[in-house]
N, CA, C and O atoms as CSV, one atom per row, in Angstrom:
chain,resi,resn,atom,element,x,y,z
A,1,UNK,N,N,-7.567,-0.572,-4.771
A,1,UNK,CA,C,-6.218,-0.146,-5.009
A,1,UNK,C,C,-5.940,-0.269,-6.500
A,1,UNK,O,O,-6.204,-1.302,-7.116
A,2,UNK,N,N,-5.410,0.787,-7.056
A,2,UNK,CA,C,-5.004,0.796,-8.454
A,2,UNK,C,C,-3.691,0.023,-8.571
A,2,UNK,O,O,-2.726,0.328,-7.871
A,3,UNK,N,N,-3.656,-0.961,-9.440
A,3,UNK,CA,C,-2.463,-1.802,-9.594
A,3,UNK,C,C,-1.792,-1.631,-10.949
A,3,UNK,O,O,-0.960,-2.454,-11.332
A,4,UNK,N,N,-2.136,-0.586,-11.672
A,4,UNK,CA,C,-1.458,-0.303,-12.927
A,4,UNK,C,C,-2.049,-1.018,-14.121
A,4,UNK,O,O,-3.101,-1.652,-14.038
A,5,UNK,N,N,-1.350,-0.901,-15.229
A,5,UNK,CA,C,-1.829,-1.419,-16.511
A,5,UNK,C,C,-0.741,-2.230,-17.206
A,5,UNK,O,O,0.438,-2.145,-16.863
A,6,UNK,N,N,-1.165,-3.014,-18.187
A,6,UNK,CA,C,-0.246,-3.735,-19.059
A,6,UNK,C,C,-0.910,-3.893,-20.414
A,6,UNK,O,O,-2.135,-3.865,-20.523
A,7,UNK,N,N,-0.095,-4.057,-21.441
A,7,UNK,CA,C,-0.586,-4.232,-22.803
A,7,UNK,C,C,-0.105,-5.580,-23.331
A,7,UNK,O,O,1.050,-5.959,-23.140
A,8,UNK,N,N,-1.008,-6.296,-23.995
A,8,UNK,CA,C,-0.653,-7.584,-24.583
A,8,UNK,C,C,-0.558,-7.438,-26.097
A,8,UNK,O,O,-1.529,-7.066,-26.756
A,9,UNK,N,N,0.609,-7.732,-26.637
A,9,UNK,CA,C,0.810,-7.679,-28.085
A,9,UNK,C,C,0.417,-9.023,-28.707
A,9,UNK,O,O,0.222,-10.013,-28.002
A,10,UNK,N,N,0.308,-9.036,-30.012
A,10,UNK,CA,C,0.037,-10.292,-30.711
A,10,UNK,C,C,1.132,-11.310,-30.415
A,10,UNK,O,O,0.847,-12.484,-30.178
A,11,UNK,N,N,2.377,-10.862,-30.427
A,11,UNK,CA,C,3.500,-11.778,-30.153
A,11,UNK,C,C,3.415,-12.337,-28.732
A,11,UNK,O,O,3.674,-13.521,-28.518
A,12,UNK,N,N,3.054,-11.491,-27.759
A,12,UNK,CA,C,2.890,-11.952,-26.371
A,12,UNK,C,C,1.812,-13.035,-26.287
A,12,UNK,O,O,2.005,-14.081,-25.668
A,13,UNK,N,N,0.679,-12.756,-26.921
A,13,UNK,CA,C,-0.464,-13.676,-26.875
A,13,UNK,C,C,-0.088,-15.031,-27.480
A,13,UNK,O,O,-0.371,-16.078,-26.898
A,14,UNK,N,N,0.547,-15.001,-28.642
A,14,UNK,CA,C,0.920,-16.249,-29.321
A,14,UNK,C,C,1.983,-17.009,-28.530
A,14,UNK,O,O,1.910,-18.233,-28.417
A,15,UNK,N,N,2.966,-16.301,-27.984
A,15,UNK,CA,C,4.035,-16.971,-27.223
A,15,UNK,C,C,3.473,-17.666,-25.986
A,15,UNK,O,O,3.800,-18.825,-25.730
A,16,UNK,N,N,2.629,-16.973,-25.214
A,16,UNK,CA,C,2.052,-17.579,-24.021
A,16,UNK,C,C,1.201,-18.793,-24.415
A,16,UNK,O,O,1.366,-19.883,-23.866
A,17,UNK,N,N,0.299,-18.589,-25.366
A,17,UNK,CA,C,-0.623,-19.659,-25.743
A,17,UNK,C,C,0.104,-20.842,-26.376
A,17,UNK,O,O,-0.303,-21.988,-26.183
A,18,UNK,N,N,1.152,-20.588,-27.115
A,18,UNK,CA,C,1.907,-21.687,-27.730
A,18,UNK,C,C,2.451,-22.626,-26.675
A,18,UNK,O,O,2.526,-23.837,-26.886
A,19,UNK,N,N,2.829,-22.068,-25.544
A,19,UNK,CA,C,3.390,-22.876,-24.475
A,19,UNK,C,C,2.323,-23.452,-23.543
A,19,UNK,O,O,2.450,-24.591,-23.095
A,20,UNK,N,N,1.266,-22.676,-23.243
A,20,UNK,CA,C,0.350,-23.072,-22.170
A,20,UNK,C,C,-1.112,-23.326,-22.583
A,20,UNK,O,O,-1.825,-24.043,-21.880
A,21,UNK,N,N,-1.562,-22.761,-23.688
A,21,UNK,CA,C,-2.978,-22.888,-24.057
A,21,UNK,C,C,-3.119,-22.823,-25.579
A,21,UNK,O,O,-3.693,-21.871,-26.106
A,22,UNK,N,N,-2.596,-23.837,-26.292
A,22,UNK,CA,C,-2.469,-23.758,-27.747
A,22,UNK,C,C,-3.765,-23.996,-28.537
A,22,UNK,O,O,-3.774,-24.762,-29.500
A,23,UNK,N,N,-4.828,-23.355,-28.136
A,23,UNK,CA,C,-6.055,-23.422,-28.920
A,23,UNK,C,C,-5.905,-22.502,-30.139
A,23,UNK,O,O,-5.238,-21.471,-30.052
A,24,UNK,N,N,-6.517,-22.866,-31.270
A,24,UNK,CA,C,-6.305,-22.117,-32.514
A,24,UNK,C,C,-6.586,-20.608,-32.406
A,24,UNK,O,O,-5.867,-19.810,-33.007
A,25,UNK,N,N,-7.599,-20.216,-31.665
A,25,UNK,CA,C,-7.928,-18.785,-31.580
A,25,UNK,C,C,-6.953,-18.017,-30.699
A,25,UNK,O,O,-7.067,-16.798,-30.570
A,26,UNK,N,N,-5.983,-18.720,-30.083
A,26,UNK,CA,C,-4.915,-18.070,-29.309
A,26,UNK,C,C,-3.571,-18.061,-30.048
A,26,UNK,O,O,-2.700,-17.248,-29.739
A,27,UNK,N,N,-3.404,-18.956,-31.018
A,27,UNK,CA,C,-2.073,-19.117,-31.635
A,27,UNK,C,C,-2.026,-18.889,-33.151
A,27,UNK,O,O,-0.939,-18.752,-33.713
A,28,UNK,N,N,-3.173,-18.848,-33.816
A,28,UNK,CA,C,-3.201,-18.747,-35.281
A,28,UNK,C,C,-4.010,-17.528,-35.719
A,28,UNK,O,O,-5.231,-17.613,-35.853
A,29,UNK,N,N,-3.340,-16.390,-35.943
A,29,UNK,CA,C,-4.067,-15.170,-36.306
A,29,UNK,C,C,-4.907,-15.306,-37.579
A,29,UNK,O,O,-5.995,-14.737,-37.667
A,30,UNK,N,N,-4.415,-16.044,-38.547
A,30,UNK,CA,C,-5.155,-16.204,-39.807
A,30,UNK,C,C,-6.384,-17.090,-39.579
A,30,UNK,O,O,-7.500,-16.713,-39.935
A,31,UNK,N,N,-6.174,-18.253,-38.992
A,31,UNK,CA,C,-7.287,-19.168,-38.721
A,31,UNK,C,C,-8.291,-18.597,-37.732
A,31,UNK,O,O,-9.483,-18.894,-37.819
A,32,UNK,N,N,-7.822,-17.781,-36.792
A,32,UNK,CA,C,-8.707,-17.210,-35.776
A,32,UNK,C,C,-9.742,-16.266,-36.371
A,32,UNK,O,O,-10.795,-16.047,-35.772
A,33,UNK,N,N,-9.454,-15.704,-37.544
A,33,UNK,CA,C,-10.415,-14.790,-38.185
A,33,UNK,C,C,-11.739,-15.481,-38.475
A,33,UNK,O,O,-12.795,-14.851,-38.421
A,34,UNK,N,N,-11.688,-16.775,-38.783
A,34,UNK,CA,C,-12.905,-17.537,-39.072
A,34,UNK,C,C,-13.429,-18.269,-37.842
A,34,UNK,O,O,-14.401,-19.019,-37.931
A,35,UNK,N,N,-12.784,-18.052,-36.686
A,35,UNK,CA,C,-13.168,-18.747,-35.460
A,35,UNK,C,C,-14.292,-18.047,-34.721
A,35,UNK,O,O,-14.859,-17.073,-35.217
A,36,UNK,N,N,-14.612,-18.538,-33.548
A,36,UNK,CA,C,-15.765,-18.032,-32.790
A,36,UNK,C,C,-15.611,-16.592,-32.300
A,36,UNK,O,O,-16.609,-15.968,-31.939
A,37,UNK,N,N,-14.395,-16.048,-32.274
A,37,UNK,CA,C,-14.176,-14.698,-31.758
A,37,UNK,C,C,-13.834,-13.696,-32.854
A,37,UNK,O,O,-13.614,-12.519,-32.569
A,38,UNK,N,N,-13.788,-14.153,-34.111
A,38,UNK,CA,C,-13.525,-13.258,-35.222
A,38,UNK,C,C,-12.117,-12.706,-35.258
A,38,UNK,O,O,-11.869,-11.688,-35.903
A,39,UNK,N,N,-11.193,-13.359,-34.579
A,39,UNK,CA,C,-9.804,-12.928,-34.560
A,39,UNK,C,C,-9.076,-13.514,-33.375
A,39,UNK,O,O,-9.656,-14.204,-32.536
A,40,UNK,N,N,-7.794,-13.223,-33.328
A,40,UNK,CA,C,-6.936,-13.727,-32.254
A,40,UNK,C,C,-7.342,-13.116,-30.916
A,40,UNK,O,O,-7.623,-11.920,-30.837
A,41,UNK,N,N,-7.372,-13.937,-29.864
A,41,UNK,CA,C,-7.625,-13.447,-28.506
A,41,UNK,C,C,-6.621,-14.081,-27.546
A,41,UNK,O,O,-6.087,-15.160,-27.801
A,42,UNK,N,N,-6.379,-13.388,-26.444
A,42,UNK,CA,C,-5.475,-13.903,-25.412
A,42,UNK,C,C,-6.147,-15.019,-24.630
A,42,UNK,O,O,-7.362,-15.015,-24.437
A,43,UNK,N,N,-5.355,-15.959,-24.191
A,43,UNK,CA,C,-5.839,-16.974,-23.260
A,43,UNK,C,C,-6.264,-16.276,-21.969
A,43,UNK,O,O,-5.602,-15.343,-21.516
A,44,UNK,N,N,-7.355,-16.726,-21.389
A,44,UNK,CA,C,-7.752,-16.190,-20.090
A,44,UNK,C,C,-6.668,-16.392,-19.047
A,44,UNK,O,O,-6.502,-15.575,-18.141
A,45,UNK,N,N,-5.927,-17.495,-19.180
A,45,UNK,CA,C,-4.848,-17.785,-18.226
A,45,UNK,C,C,-3.686,-16.819,-18.400
A,45,UNK,O,O,-2.959,-16.546,-17.445
A,46,UNK,N,N,-3.507,-16.303,-19.602
A,46,UNK,CA,C,-2.507,-15.266,-19.838
A,46,UNK,C,C,-2.920,-13.979,-19.113
A,46,UNK,O,O,-2.104,-13.318,-18.470
A,47,UNK,N,N,-4.197,-13.649,-19.233
A,47,UNK,CA,C,-4.721,-12.460,-18.549
A,47,UNK,C,C,-4.567,-12.608,-17.035
A,47,UNK,O,O,-4.168,-11.660,-16.359
A,48,UNK,N,N,-4.878,-13.780,-16.505
A,48,UNK,CA,C,-4.702,-14.033,-15.067
A,48,UNK,C,C,-3.233,-13.872,-14.672
A,48,UNK,O,O,-2.927,-13.224,-13.671
A,49,UNK,N,N,-2.336,-14.451,-15.446
A,49,UNK,CA,C,-0.907,-14.408,-15.112
A,49,UNK,C,C,-0.356,-12.982,-15.130
A,49,UNK,O,O,0.370,-12.581,-14.220
A,50,UNK,N,N,-0.702,-12.222,-16.163
A,50,UNK,CA,C,-0.226,-10.837,-16.248
A,50,UNK,C,C,-0.844,-9.983,-15.139
A,50,UNK,O,O,-0.196,-9.082,-14.606
A,51,UNK,N,N,-2.093,-10.272,-14.799
A,51,UNK,CA,C,-2.753,-9.567,-13.692
A,51,UNK,C,C,-2.056,-9.889,-12.380
A,51,UNK,O,O,-1.839,-8.998,-11.559
A,52,UNK,N,N,-1.706,-11.144,-12.178
A,52,UNK,CA,C,-1.015,-11.540,-10.948
A,52,UNK,C,C,0.282,-10.767,-10.786
A,52,UNK,O,O,0.640,-10.379,-9.675
A,53,UNK,N,N,0.980,-10.544,-11.874
A,53,UNK,CA,C,2.219,-9.759,-11.819
A,53,UNK,C,C,1.946,-8.360,-11.255
A,53,UNK,O,O,2.697,-7.866,-10.413
A,54,UNK,N,N,0.870,-7.733,-11.724
A,54,UNK,CA,C,0.513,-6.391,-11.237
A,54,UNK,C,C,0.092,-6.440,-9.771
A,54,UNK,O,O,0.421,-5.533,-9.006
A,55,UNK,N,N,-0.622,-7.475,-9.375
A,55,UNK,CA,C,-1.024,-7.605,-7.971
A,55,UNK,C,C,0.192,-7.754,-7.066
A,55,UNK,O,O,0.233,-7.169,-5.984
A,56,UNK,N,N,1.184,-8.531,-7.500
A,56,UNK,CA,C,2.406,-8.696,-6.712
A,56,UNK,C,C,3.160,-7.365,-6.622
A,56,UNK,O,O,3.698,-7.033,-5.566
A,57,UNK,N,N,3.204,-6.615,-7.698
A,57,UNK,CA,C,3.916,-5.336,-7.708
A,57,UNK,C,C,3.247,-4.276,-6.839
A,57,UNK,O,O,3.939,-3.480,-6.206
A,58,UNK,N,N,1.903,-4.249,-6.794
A,58,UNK,CA,C,1.196,-3.122,-6.187
A,58,UNK,C,C,0.283,-3.464,-5.007
A,58,UNK,O,O,-0.129,-2.557,-4.284
A,59,UNK,N,N,-0.042,-4.725,-4.790
A,59,UNK,CA,C,-1.094,-5.055,-3.826
A,59,UNK,C,C,-0.650,-6.071,-2.779
A,59,UNK,O,O,-0.883,-5.860,-1.589
A,60,UNK,N,N,-0.034,-7.137,-3.181
A,60,UNK,CA,C,0.366,-8.200,-2.263
A,60,UNK,C,C,1.621,-7.755,-1.514
A,60,UNK,O,O,2.617,-7.382,-2.132
A,61,UNK,N,N,1.571,-7.795,-0.203
A,61,UNK,CA,C,2.702,-7.360,0.605
A,61,UNK,C,C,3.805,-8.407,0.624
A,61,UNK,O,O,3.565,-9.578,0.922
A,62,UNK,N,N,5.025,-7.964,0.299
A,62,UNK,CA,C,6.185,-8.866,0.358
A,62,UNK,C,C,6.489,-9.271,1.798
A,62,UNK,O,O,7.027,-10.353,2.036
A,63,UNK,N,N,6.150,-8.415,2.756
A,63,UNK,CA,C,6.431,-8.691,4.168
A,63,UNK,C,C,5.375,-9.577,4.822
A,63,UNK,O,O,5.703,-10.417,5.660
A,64,UNK,N,N,4.107,-9.395,4.443
A,64,UNK,CA,C,3.060,-10.115,5.173
A,64,UNK,C,C,2.241,-11.080,4.324
A,64,UNK,O,O,1.467,-11.864,4.873
A,65,UNK,N,N,2.386,-11.046,3.022
A,65,UNK,CA,C,1.606,-11.939,2.168
A,65,UNK,C,C,2.014,-13.394,2.349
A,65,UNK,O,O,3.198,-13.728,2.312
A,66,UNK,N,N,1.021,-14.254,2.544
A,66,UNK,CA,C,1.274,-15.685,2.747
A,66,UNK,C,C,0.671,-16.550,1.646
A,66,UNK,O,O,0.651,-17.776,1.759
A,67,UNK,N,N,0.185,-15.924,0.592
A,67,UNK,CA,C,-0.402,-16.682,-0.504
A,67,UNK,C,C,-1.912,-16.749,-0.404
A,67,UNK,O,O,-2.526,-16.207,0.515
A,68,UNK,N,N,-2.480,-17.420,-1.363
A,68,UNK,CA,C,-3.933,-17.494,-1.465
A,68,UNK,C,C,-4.453,-18.850,-1.014
A,68,UNK,O,O,-3.824,-19.887,-1.217
A,69,UNK,N,N,-5.622,-18.801,-0.395
A,69,UNK,CA,C,-6.335,-20.031,-0.077
A,69,UNK,C,C,-7.026,-20.548,-1.332
A,69,UNK,O,O,-7.321,-21.737,-1.452
A,70,UNK,N,N,-7.278,-19.643,-2.256
A,70,UNK,CA,C,-7.903,-20.040,-3.503
A,70,UNK,C,C,-8.612,-18.889,-4.169
A,70,UNK,O,O,-8.689,-17.775,-3.652
A,71,UNK,N,N,-9.126,-19.207,-5.337
A,71,UNK,CA,C,-9.930,-18.266,-6.102
A,71,UNK,C,C,-11.327,-18.833,-6.164
A,71,UNK,O,O,-11.538,-19.955,-6.623
A,72,UNK,N,N,-12.287,-18.043,-5.695
A,72,UNK,CA,C,-13.672,-18.509,-5.700
A,72,UNK,C,C,-14.301,-18.456,-7.080
A,72,UNK,O,O,-15.147,-19.285,-7.416
A,73,UNK,N,N,-13.882,-17.468,-7.887
A,73,UNK,CA,C,-14.533,-17.298,-9.181
A,73,UNK,C,C,-13.638,-16.486,-10.105
A,73,UNK,O,O,-13.028,-15.501,-9.689
A,74,UNK,N,N,-13.566,-16.904,-11.351
A,74,UNK,CA,C,-12.923,-16.127,-12.407
A,74,UNK,C,C,-13.918,-16.034,-13.547
A,74,UNK,O,O,-14.557,-17.020,-13.916
A,75,UNK,N,N,-14.041,-14.842,-14.098
A,75,UNK,CA,C,-14.911,-14.639,-15.263
A,75,UNK,C,C,-14.146,-13.833,-16.306
A,75,UNK,O,O,-13.391,-12.919,-15.975
A,76,UNK,N,N,-14.356,-14.188,-17.571
A,76,UNK,CA,C,-13.783,-13.462,-18.700
A,76,UNK,C,C,-14.926,-13.002,-19.600
A,76,UNK,O,O,-15.186,-13.632,-20.625
A,77,UNK,N,N,-15.612,-11.923,-19.243
A,77,UNK,CA,C,-16.791,-11.510,-20.011
A,77,UNK,C,C,-16.497,-10.914,-21.389
A,77,UNK,O,O,-17.398,-10.825,-22.224
A,78,UNK,N,N,-15.253,-10.506,-21.637
A,78,UNK,CA,C,-14.899,-9.899,-22.915
A,78,UNK,C,C,-13.514,-10.400,-23.330
A,78,UNK,O,O,-12.596,-10.422,-22.510
A,79,UNK,N,N,-13.356,-10.798,-24.587
A,79,UNK,CA,C,-12.044,-11.263,-25.031
A,79,UNK,C,C,-10.999,-10.145,-24.986
A,79,UNK,O,O,-11.310,-8.972,-25.192
A,80,UNK,N,N,-9.778,-10.531,-24.717
A,80,UNK,CA,C,-8.634,-9.616,-24.774
A,80,UNK,C,C,-7.965,-9.820,-26.126
A,80,UNK,O,O,-7.595,-10.935,-26.492
A,81,UNK,N,N,-7.818,-8.730,-26.855
A,81,UNK,CA,C,-7.279,-8.780,-28.209
A,81,UNK,C,C,-5.882,-8.160,-28.269
A,81,UNK,O,O,-5.515,-7.382,-27.388
A,82,UNK,N,N,-5.107,-8.493,-29.291
A,82,UNK,CA,C,-3.775,-7.900,-29.432
A,82,UNK,C,C,-3.853,-6.363,-29.382
A,82,UNK,O,O,-4.693,-5.742,-30.033
A,83,UNK,N,N,-2.958,-5.784,-28.597
A,83,UNK,CA,C,-2.910,-4.336,-28.460
A,83,UNK,C,C,-3.773,-3.781,-27.342
A,83,UNK,O,O,-3.678,-2.596,-27.022
A,84,UNK,N,N,-4.619,-4.620,-26.736
A,84,UNK,CA,C,-5.435,-4.138,-25.609
A,84,UNK,C,C,-4.533,-3.765,-24.440
A,84,UNK,O,O,-3.580,-4.475,-24.116
A,85,UNK,N,N,-4.852,-2.645,-23.821
A,85,UNK,CA,C,-4.190,-2.241,-22.587
A,85,UNK,C,C,-5.180,-2.490,-21.462
A,85,UNK,O,O,-6.293,-1.964,-21.464
A,86,UNK,N,N,-4.758,-3.296,-20.508
A,86,UNK,CA,C,-5.633,-3.721,-19.416
A,86,UNK,C,C,-5.228,-3.047,-18.118
A,86,UNK,O,O,-4.045,-2.952,-17.791
A,87,UNK,N,N,-6.227,-2.581,-17.386
A,87,UNK,CA,C,-6.018,-1.886,-16.120
A,87,UNK,C,C,-6.518,-2.776,-14.980
A,87,UNK,O,O,-7.607,-3.344,-15.067
A,88,UNK,N,N,-5.728,-2.896,-13.918
A,88,UNK,CA,C,-6.024,-3.802,-12.809
A,88,UNK,C,C,-6.379,-3.000,-11.566
A,88,UNK,O,O,-5.669,-2.067,-11.189
A,89,UNK,N,N,-7.492,-3.377,-10.933
A,89,UNK,CA,C,-7.930,-2.734,-9.696
A,89,UNK,C,C,-8.349,-3.819,-8.706
A,89,UNK,O,O,-9.126,-4.712,-9.046
A,90,UNK,N,N,-7.829,-3.737,-7.477
A,90,UNK,CA,C,-8.154,-4.709,-6.418
A,90,UNK,C,C,-8.962,-4.012,-5.337
A,90,UNK,O,O,-8.689,-2.863,-4.989
A,91,UNK,N,N,-9.956,-4.711,-4.808
A,91,UNK,CA,C,-10.816,-4.168,-3.760
A,91,UNK,C,C,-10.961,-5.197,-2.643
A,91,UNK,O,O,-11.302,-6.352,-2.900
A,92,UNK,N,N,-10.705,-4.782,-1.414
A,92,UNK,CA,C,-10.902,-5.658,-0.257
A,92,UNK,C,C,-12.391,-5.682,0.066
A,92,UNK,O,O,-13.008,-4.632,0.245
A,93,UNK,N,N,-12.966,-6.876,0.139
A,93,UNK,CA,C,-14.368,-7.050,0.505
A,93,UNK,C,C,-14.535,-7.341,1.986
A,93,UNK,O,O,-15.502,-6.910,2.615
A,94,UNK,N,N,-13.563,-8.089,2.539
A,94,UNK,CA,C,-13.653,-8.510,3.941
A,94,UNK,C,C,-12.250,-8.813,4.447
A,94,UNK,O,O,-11.431,-9.389,3.730
A,95,UNK,N,N,-11.982,-8.423,5.681
A,95,UNK,CA,C,-10.719,-8.758,6.341
A,95,UNK,C,C,-11.039,-9.173,7.765
A,95,UNK,O,O,-11.745,-8.464,8.481
A,96,UNK,N,N,-10.519,-10.323,8.174
A,96,UNK,CA,C,-10.785,-10.804,9.535
A,96,UNK,C,C,-9.602,-11.619,10.038
A,96,UNK,O,O,-8.787,-12.109,9.256
A,97,UNK,N,N,-9.524,-11.751,11.347
A,97,UNK,CA,C,-8.498,-12.568,11.979
A,97,UNK,C,C,-8.873,-14.040,11.814
A,97,UNK,O,O,-10.044,-14.406,11.907
A,98,UNK,N,N,-7.877,-14.868,11.570
A,98,UNK,CA,C,-8.093,-16.309,11.492
A,98,UNK,C,C,-8.443,-16.827,12.887
A,98,UNK,O,O,-7.792,-16.463,13.867
A,99,UNK,N,N,-9.464,-17.670,12.978
A,99,UNK,CA,C,-9.832,-18.238,14.281
A,99,UNK,C,C,-8.892,-19.370,14.686
A,99,UNK,O,O,-8.749,-19.651,15.876
A,100,UNK,N,N,-8.252,-20.022,13.724
A,100,UNK,CA,C,-7.366,-21.139,14.063
A,100,UNK,C,C,-5.894,-20.714,14.185
A,100,UNK,O,O,-5.110,-21.400,14.840
A,101,UNK,N,N,-5.518,-19.601,13.568
A,101,UNK,CA,C,-4.130,-19.114,13.622
A,101,UNK,C,C,-4.172,-17.612,13.900
A,101,UNK,O,O,-4.226,-16.813,12.965
A,102,UNK,N,N,-4.149,-17.218,15.182
A,102,UNK,CA,C,-4.370,-15.811,15.551
A,102,UNK,C,C,-3.292,-14.832,15.087
A,102,UNK,O,O,-3.479,-13.622,15.210
A,103,UNK,N,N,-2.175,-15.321,14.559
A,103,UNK,CA,C,-1.156,-14.406,14.020
A,103,UNK,C,C,-1.406,-14.083,12.544
A,103,UNK,O,O,-0.605,-13.400,11.906
A,104,UNK,N,N,-2.530,-14.584,12.009
A,104,UNK,CA,C,-2.824,-14.413,10.582
A,104,UNK,C,C,-4.204,-13.808,10.364
A,104,UNK,O,O,-5.121,-13.962,11.170
A,105,UNK,N,N,-4.306,-13.118,9.244
A,105,UNK,CA,C,-5.591,-12.582,8.819
A,105,UNK,C,C,-6.012,-13.232,7.516
A,105,UNK,O,O,-5.201,-13.799,6.785
A,106,UNK,N,N,-7.301,-13.132,7.248
A,106,UNK,CA,C,-7.871,-13.654,6.014
A,106,UNK,C,C,-8.519,-12.487,5.293
A,106,UNK,O,O,-9.378,-11.801,5.846
A,107,UNK,N,N,-8.105,-12.269,4.064
A,107,UNK,CA,C,-8.615,-11.145,3.272
A,107,UNK,C,C,-9.310,-11.701,2.035
A,107,UNK,O,O,-8.713,-12.431,1.244
A,108,UNK,N,N,-10.584,-11.343,1.882
A,108,UNK,CA,C,-11.334,-11.718,0.673
A,108,UNK,C,C,-11.481,-10.459,-0.167
A,108,UNK,O,O,-11.895,-9.410,0.327
A,109,UNK,N,N,-11.139,-10.579,-1.428
A,109,UNK,CA,C,-11.196,-9.406,-2.286
A,109,UNK,C,C,-11.542,-9.743,-3.717
A,109,UNK,O,O,-11.550,-10.904,-4.125
A,110,UNK,N,N,-11.829,-8.691,-4.469
A,110,UNK,CA,C,-12.106,-8.855,-5.894
A,110,UNK,C,C,-11.043,-8.110,-6.695
A,110,UNK,O,O,-10.445,-7.136,-6.238
A,111,UNK,N,N,-10.841,-8.603,-7.889
A,111,UNK,CA,C,-9.957,-7.952,-8.838
A,111,UNK,C,C,-10.763,-7.750,-10.112
A,111,UNK,O,O,-11.412,-8.670,-10.609
A,112,UNK,N,N,-10.709,-6.524,-10.631
A,112,UNK,CA,C,-11.386,-6.208,-11.879
A,112,UNK,C,C,-10.343,-5.726,-12.882
A,112,UNK,O,O,-9.511,-4.873,-12.575
A,113,UNK,N,N,-10.405,-6.288,-14.080
A,113,UNK,CA,C,-9.487,-5.921,-15.153
A,113,UNK,C,C,-10.329,-5.347,-16.289
A,113,UNK,O,O,-11.202,-6.020,-16.838
A,114,UNK,N,N,-10.049,-4.092,-16.629
A,114,UNK,CA,C,-10.792,-3.430,-17.701
A,114,UNK,C,C,-9.854,-3.092,-18.854
A,114,UNK,O,O,-8.655,-2.896,-18.658
A,115,UNK,N,N,-10.416,-3.029,-20.052
A,115,UNK,CA,C,-9.590,-2.661,-21.205
A,115,UNK,C,C,-9.548,-1.141,-21.367
A,115,UNK,O,O,-10.112,-0.405,-20.557
A,116,UNK,N,N,-8.885,-0.688,-22.407
A,116,UNK,CA,C,-8.686,0.738,-22.638
A,116,UNK,C,C,-10.000,1.489,-22.859
A,116,UNK,O,O,-10.029,2.715,-22.750
A,117,UNK,N,N,-11.071,0.785,-23.165
A,117,UNK,CA,C,-12.383,1.409,-23.346
A,117,UNK,C,C,-13.227,1.362,-22.075
A,117,UNK,O,O,-14.369,1.820,-22.068
A,118,UNK,N,N,-12.662,0.808,-20.999
A,118,UNK,CA,C,-13.396,0.687,-19.744
A,118,UNK,C,C,-14.275,-0.541,-19.660
A,118,UNK,O,O,-15.015,-0.703,-18.689
A,119,UNK,N,N,-14.210,-1.415,-20.658
A,119,UNK,CA,C,-15.007,-2.642,-20.649
A,119,UNK,C,C,-14.331,-3.690,-19.773
A,119,UNK,O,O,-13.109,-3.839,-19.810
A,120,UNK,N,N,-15.113,-4.408,-18.994
A,120,UNK,CA,C,-14.569,-5.434,-18.107
A,120,UNK,C,C,-14.136,-6.643,-18.928
A,120,UNK,O,O,-14.932,-7.236,-19.657
A,121,UNK,N,N,-12.857,-6.998,-18.795
A,121,UNK,CA,C,-12.294,-8.147,-19.504
A,121,UNK,C,C,-12.161,-9.363,-18.585
A,121,UNK,O,O,-12.208,-10.500,-19.052
A,122,UNK,N,N,-11.994,-9.126,-17.274
A,122,UNK,CA,C,-11.841,-10.232,-16.331
A,122,UNK,C,C,-12.203,-9.761,-14.931
A,122,UNK,O,O,-11.928,-8.623,-14.553
A,123,UNK,N,N,-12.817,-10.647,-14.175
A,123,UNK,CA,C,-13.020,-10.430,-12.741
A,123,UNK,C,C,-12.640,-11.708,-12.019
A,123,UNK,O,O,-12.765,-12.808,-12.558
A,124,UNK,N,N,-12.175,-11.545,-10.795
A,124,UNK,CA,C,-11.946,-12.717,-9.961
A,124,UNK,C,C,-12.143,-12.337,-8.500
A,124,UNK,O,O,-11.970,-11.184,-8.104
A,125,UNK,N,N,-12.504,-13.328,-7.724
A,125,UNK,CA,C,-12.653,-13.179,-6.280
A,125,UNK,C,C,-11.706,-14.182,-5.635
A,125,UNK,O,O,-11.720,-15.367,-5.966
A,126,UNK,N,N,-10.881,-13.693,-4.710
A,126,UNK,CA,C,-9.868,-14.560,-4.098
A,126,UNK,C,C,-9.825,-14.370,-2.589
A,126,UNK,O,O,-10.281,-13.359,-2.055
A,127,UNK,N,N,-9.269,-15.363,-1.924
A,127,UNK,CA,C,-9.057,-15.314,-0.472
A,127,UNK,C,C,-7.565,-15.475,-0.229
A,127,UNK,O,O,-6.950,-16.438,-0.686
A,128,UNK,N,N,-6.984,-14.514,0.502
A,128,UNK,CA,C,-5.552,-14.522,0.784
A,128,UNK,C,C,-5.300,-14.555,2.287
A,128,UNK,O,O,-6.111,-14.087,3.085
A,129,UNK,N,N,-4.156,-15.119,2.644
A,129,UNK,CA,C,-3.693,-15.108,4.032
A,129,UNK,C,C,-2.615,-14.047,4.184
A,129,UNK,O,O,-1.786,-13.857,3.294
A,130,UNK,N,N,-2.635,-13.355,5.324
A,130,UNK,CA,C,-1.614,-12.343,5.617
A,130,UNK,C,C,-1.188,-12.476,7.080
A,130,UNK,O,O,-1.982,-12.864,7.937
A,131,UNK,N,N,0.080,-12.146,7.352
A,131,UNK,CA,C,0.547,-12.041,8.726
A,131,UNK,C,C,0.015,-10.747,9.337
A,131,UNK,O,O,-0.041,-9.722,8.658
A,132,UNK,N,N,-0.370,-10.784,10.589
A,132,UNK,CA,C,-0.833,-9.567,11.256
A,132,UNK,C,C,0.346,-8.797,11.816
A,132,UNK,O,O,1.343,-9.394,12.221
A,133,UNK,N,N,0.240,-7.473,11.841
A,133,UNK,CA,C,1.310,-6.638,12.402
A,133,UNK,C,C,1.472,-6.899,13.888
A,133,UNK,O,O,2.590,-7.047,14.382
A,134,UNK,N,N,0.358,-6.956,14.599
A,134,UNK,CA,C,0.387,-7.162,16.037
A,134,UNK,C,C,-0.666,-8.209,16.382
A,134,UNK,O,O,-1.832,-7.865,16.574
A,135,UNK,N,N,-0.277,-9.480,16.465
A,135,UNK,CA,C,-1.252,-10.545,16.712
A,135,UNK,C,C,-2.013,-10.401,18.027
A,135,UNK,O,O,-3.090,-10.977,18.175
A,136,UNK,N,N,-1.474,-9.642,18.986
A,136,UNK,CA,C,-2.160,-9.523,20.267
A,136,UNK,C,C,-3.233,-8.443,20.267
A,136,UNK,O,O,-4.042,-8.381,21.193
A,137,UNK,N,N,-3.253,-7.594,19.252
A,137,UNK,CA,C,-4.224,-6.481,19.219
A,137,UNK,C,C,-5.584,-6.927,18.733
A,137,UNK,O,O,-6.506,-6.116,18.648
């Protein structure tokens, strides 16, 4: 499922990181030039948070979504830089009825976030709980 796109500005990156992940390569554009990434980059947690917003808008059902059991894996293979536009896509890998709670389903899926050049910036695999439309079916 296509979940849309978002763009992170330098101001967005610095504001998020200043509050939640104040490492120099996230908050200091001048100092970051000499850092390990050759410039300012977004916190991976910022990318996760902005992605979650898109998932809530386009993928997670307000009527049946019950939250996540967890995230099995998150990877950030490419840094997100100021001005990058990121595209979010969710794919269901498995859906099954819960054996302990028959009114609920368990959905395992992946989320891929690519930048404007099509390069993968983040992937994650998560397990979510959902209410079933007809628990007796």
